[in-house]
C-alpha positions in Angstrom: -44.6 -72.3 -9.8 -45.7 -72.7 -6.2 -42.2 -71.8 -5.0 -42.3 -68.6 -7.0 -45.8 -67.8 -5.7 -44.7 -68.3 -2.1 -41.6 -66.1 -2.7 -43.9 -63.4 -4.0 -46.2 -63.7 -1.0 -43.1 -63.4 1.2 -42.0 -60.2 -0.6 -45.6 -58.9 -0.2 -45.4 -59.7 3.6 -42.1 -57.8 3.8 -43.6 -54.9 1.9 -46.6 -54.8 4.3 -44.2 -54.8 7.2 -42.1 -51.9 5.7 -45.3 -50.0 4.9 -46.6 -50.2 8.5 -43.2 -49.2 9.9 -43.1 -46.2 7.5 -46.7 -45.3 8.3 -45.9 -45.2 12.0 -43.1 -42.8 11.3 -45.3 -40.6 9.1 -48.0 -40.6 11.8 -45.6 -39.2 14.3 -44.7 -36.4 11.9 -48.3 -35.7 11.1 -49.2 -35.6 14.9 -46.4 -33.0 15.3 -47.8 -30.9 12.4 -51.3 -31.2 13.8 -50.2 -29.9 17.2 -48.5 -26.9 15.5 -51.6 -26.2 13.3 -54.0 -26.5 16.3 -51.9 -24.0 18.2 -51.8 -21.7 15.2 -55.6 -21.8 14.8 -56.2 -21.4 18.5 -54.0 -18.2 18.5 -55.0 -16.6 15.2 -58.6 -17.9 14.4 -60.1 -19.3 17.6 -63.7 -18.8 16.3 -62.9 -21.0 13.2 -62.1 -24.1 15.3 -64.4 -23.3 18.3 -66.8 -26.2 17.6 -63.9 -28.8 17.3 -62.0 -30.6 20.0 -58.3 -31.1 19.5 -58.8 -34.8 18.8 -61.3 -34.0 16.1 -58.9 -31.5 14.6 -56.1 -34.0 14.7 -58.2 -36.6 12.9 -59.1 -34.1 10.2 -55.5 -33.0 9.8 -54.3 -36.6 9.6 -56.9 -37.4 6.9 -55.9 -34.4 4.8 -52.1 -34.8 5.1 -51.5 -38.5 5.3 -50.0 -40.0 2.1 -52.6 -42.4 0.7 -51.0 -43.7 -2.5 -48.6 -46.2 -0.9 -51.4 -48.0 0.9 -53.6 -48.2 -2.2 -50.7 -49.4 -4.3 -49.9 -52.1 -1.8 -53.5 -53.1 -1.6 -53.7 -53.4 -5.4 -50.5 -55.6 -5.5 -51.8 -57.8 -2.6 -55.2 -58.2 -4.4 -53.5 -59.2 -7.6 -51.2 -61.7 -5.9 -54.1 -63.2 -3.9 -56.3 -63.4 -6.9 -53.6 -64.9 -9.2 -54.4 -68.6 -8.5 -58.1 -68.0 -9.0 -57.4 -66.0 -12.2 -55.2 -68.8 -13.6 -57.7 -71.4 -12.7 -60.6 -69.5 -14.3 -58.4 -68.9 -17.5 -57.6 -72.6 -17.7 -61.2 -73.6 -17.1 -62.4 -71.1 -19.8 -59.8 -72.3 -22.2 -61.0 -75.9 -21.6 -64.7 -74.9 -22.0 -63.8 -72.9 -25.2 -62.1 -75.9 -26.7 -65.0 -78.2 -25.8 -67.5 -75.8 -27.3 -65.4 -75.3 -30.4 -64.8 -71.6 -29.8 -61.1 -72.1 -29.3 -59.1 -74.4 -31.6 -57.4 -77.5 -30.3 -53.5 -77.3 -30.3 -53.3 -79.8 -33.1 -55.6 -77.7 -35.2 -53.5 -74.6 -34.5 -50.4 -76.4 -35.8 -52.0 -77.5 -39.0 -52.7 -73.9 -40.2 -49.6 -72.1 -39.0 -47.4 -70.5 -41.7 -43.7 -71.3 -41.2 -41.3 -69.1 -43.1 -42.4 -68.1 -46.6 -44.6 -71.1 -47.1 -48.2 -70.2 -47.7 -49.6 -73.2 -45.8 -47.6 -75.5 -43.5 -48.9 -79.0 -42.9 -48.4 -80.7 -39.6 -45.9 -83.1 -41.2 -43.7 -80.2 -42.2 -43.2 -79.1 -38.5 -41.5 -81.4 -36.0 -42.9 -82.3 -32.6 -40.9 -79.6 -30.8 -42.1 -77.0 -33.3 -45.7 -78.1 -32.8 -45.4 -77.9 -29.1 -43.9 -74.4 -29.3 -46.7 -73.2 -31.6 -49.4 -74.7 -29.3 -47.8 -73.1 -26.2 -47.6 -69.8 -27.9 -51.3 -69.7 -28.6 -52.3 -70.8 -25.1 -49.8 -68.3 -23.6 -51.4 -65.6 -25.6 -54.8 -66.2 -23.9 -53.3 -66.4 -20.5 -51.1 -63.4 -20.9 -53.9 -61.1 -22.0 -56.3 -62.6 -19.5 -53.9 -61.8 -16.6 -53.3 -58.3 -18.0 -57.0 -57.6 -18.1 -57.4 -58.8 -14.5 -54.5 -56.5 -13.5 -56.1 -53.6 -15.3 -59.4 -54.2 -13.6 -57.8 -54.3 -10.1 -55.8 -51.1 -10.8 -58.9 -49.4 -12.1 -60.9 -50.4 -9.0 -58.3 -49.1 -6.6 -57.5 -45.9 -8.4 -61.1 -45.1 -8.7 -61.5 -45.6 -5.0 -58.4 -43.5 -4.4 -59.7 -40.5 -6.3 -63.3 -40.8 -5.0 -62.1 -40.7 -1.4 -59.7 -37.8 -1.9 -59.9 -35.3 0.9 -60.1 -31.6 0.3 -58.0 -28.8 1.8 -57.7 -28.5 5.6 -60.1 -25.5 5.8 -62.6 -27.2 3.6 -62.5 -30.3 5.7 -62.9 -28.3 8.9 -65.9 -26.6 7.5 -67.4 -29.9 6.4 -66.8 -31.4 9.9 -68.5 -28.4 11.5 -71.6 -28.6 9.4 
């Protein structure tokens, strides 16, 4: 499991490297577009951008036109991978506490009441040791699976909410906002 986690962290590092390389290329294209737009506004509407310097205009143009989703998606994946050991530890601890408090059944108790086939009630002596192990693993896997899914949904909710709350407006609106 540690090997798989380290491989995933390596893939994440590769993704971060590719993201920064891509972002540098996009920044060059955005700078070129900002220079074109600055010249356009200086020629056609100089009073509209009179209160702004070229550097301020470039910053506004970059904020409006830079693609934001890849950064947020990468941050969500990184947060999930970094929080995965903590999530699994908390799920294991909560399962242990739940079993000690009697909220969650013990694996032996689970096997005693599992229906196998068309039998109404299966006793533990009707199920071999391998079958009992599979049944117990299935129930603990259920808790872990949905616990990890819930954590993933919370992380995605957090980053997408942040993504939409920080959405910039159109270029003209942002220029007016910067001027005021």
